[in-house]
C-alpha positions in Angstrom: 117.6 154.2 65.3 120.5 152.4 65.3 121.8 148.7 64.9 124.7 147.5 66.4 125.6 144.4 65.6 128.7 142.6 63.7 127.8 142.0 59.3 126.7 138.3 60.1 123.7 136.1 59.2 122.5 135.3 63.1 122.7 139.0 63.9 120.3 139.2 60.6 120.7 142.9 59.8 119.0 143.1 56.6 115.2 141.2 57.8 113.9 144.8 58.7 115.5 146.8 56.0 112.7 146.1 53.1 109.8 147.2 55.8 112.2 149.7 57.0 112.2 151.6 53.8 108.9 150.9 53.3 107.3 152.9 56.7 110.0 155.3 55.5 108.2 156.3 52.5 105.1 156.0 54.2 106.5 158.8 57.1 107.4 161.1 54.4 104.7 160.8 52.2 102.6 161.7 55.5 104.9 164.6 56.4 106.1 162.6 60.2 109.7 163.0 61.0 111.6 161.1 58.8 113.5 158.3 60.7 116.6 156.8 59.4 118.2 153.0 60.7 121.7 153.3 61.1 123.6 149.8 61.0 127.2 149.9 62.9 129.5 147.0 63.2 132.3 144.5 62.0 132.0 142.4 58.6 132.5 139.2 59.9 130.9 137.0 57.0 132.4 137.5 53.9 129.6 136.4 51.6 127.4 137.5 53.9 128.5 140.8 53.8 128.0 140.8 49.9 124.7 140.2 50.4 124.3 142.6 52.1 126.3 145.7 50.9 123.9 144.7 47.6 120.8 144.9 48.9 121.7 148.1 51.1 123.4 149.8 48.1 119.4 150.1 46.6 118.4 153.0 49.6 119.7 155.6 50.0 122.4 157.0 53.0 119.5 158.9 54.4 117.3 156.1 54.9 119.4 152.9 55.8 123.4 153.4 56.0 125.8 151.3 57.3 129.1 152.8 59.3 132.4 150.9 59.6 132.9 149.9 63.7 133.7 153.0 65.7 135.5 152.3 69.2 133.1 151.8 72.3 133.3 155.0 73.7 132.1 156.2 70.7 129.6 153.6 70.2 127.8 154.3 73.2 127.8 158.1 72.8 125.9 157.1 69.4 123.7 154.7 71.3 122.8 157.7 73.4 121.9 160.3 71.0 119.1 157.1 68.8 115.5 157.5 69.7 115.7 153.4 69.0 118.0 151.0 69.5 117.2 147.7 67.7 118.3 144.0 67.8 117.3 141.6 65.1 119.0 138.6 66.1 118.0 135.5 65.0 118.8 134.3 68.7 121.1 135.5 71.3 123.0 134.5 74.6 123.2 138.0 76.8 123.3 140.3 74.7 125.2 143.5 75.6 123.6 146.3 73.2 120.4 145.5 74.9 121.7 145.6 78.3 123.6 149.0 77.4 121.4 150.1 75.7 118.8 149.8 78.7 121.2 151.1 81.2 121.5 154.5 78.5 118.1 154.8 79.0 117.7 154.2 75.5 114.3 152.1 75.0 115.3 148.6 73.0 113.2 147.0 70.2 114.5 143.2 69.6 113.8 140.5 67.8 111.7 137.7 70.1 114.4 135.4 70.8 115.8 133.2 73.9 118.0 135.4 74.8 115.8 138.9 74.5 113.4 137.4 75.8 115.5 136.6 79.5 116.2 140.3 79.3 113.2 142.2 78.4 110.0 142.0 79.9 107.3 143.6 76.3 106.3 147.3 76.7 107.9 147.5 80.8 111.8 147.9 80.0 111.6 147.3 76.0 109.3 145.6 73.0 110.1 142.4 71.3 108.6 141.6 67.7 108.2 138.9 65.9 108.3 140.6 62.7 109.3 143.3 60.7 105.6 144.6 60.5 105.5 144.1 64.6 109.2 146.0 64.6 107.7 149.3 62.4 104.7 149.1 64.5 106.3 149.1 67.5 108.7 152.1 66.6 106.0 154.4 65.4 104.3 154.4 68.8 107.6 155.0 70.0 108.1 157.7 68.2 105.0 159.2 68.2 104.6 159.0 72.1 107.4 160.4 74.1 105.6 159.8 77.5 106.4 155.9 76.2 109.5 156.3 75.1 111.2 157.8 78.0 109.5 155.4 80.9 
């Protein structure tokens, strides 16, 4: 799973971390395929950056990983290789990452806010969630249902 975003409060990259880690542990116990949450993007808020790194350093890199920004073409290539593109923003205007994921044919799981809801018809061209638990539930279904993932 890939969350491309600037590391700042409005993008809220920490919103899903704890629930994702719990889900990863549950999948591992059930011998299901491992999941990894990759967050990639520029560090845009110094104060938030400290909180971000303090929290994610507690988790193994094979569960939660931060990557520095990469050139746009490389990011699009990385997005295309992912099972799911994630958007965790508190608010959005017109999320380019959501649009790009749709154009690449990669499932999008996005936080339900006005901008994302304008782009996504839930269950048709992407999925909207309100809570971290809903996010994990949607991702679990997507990872286990190839027909749903690729339609």
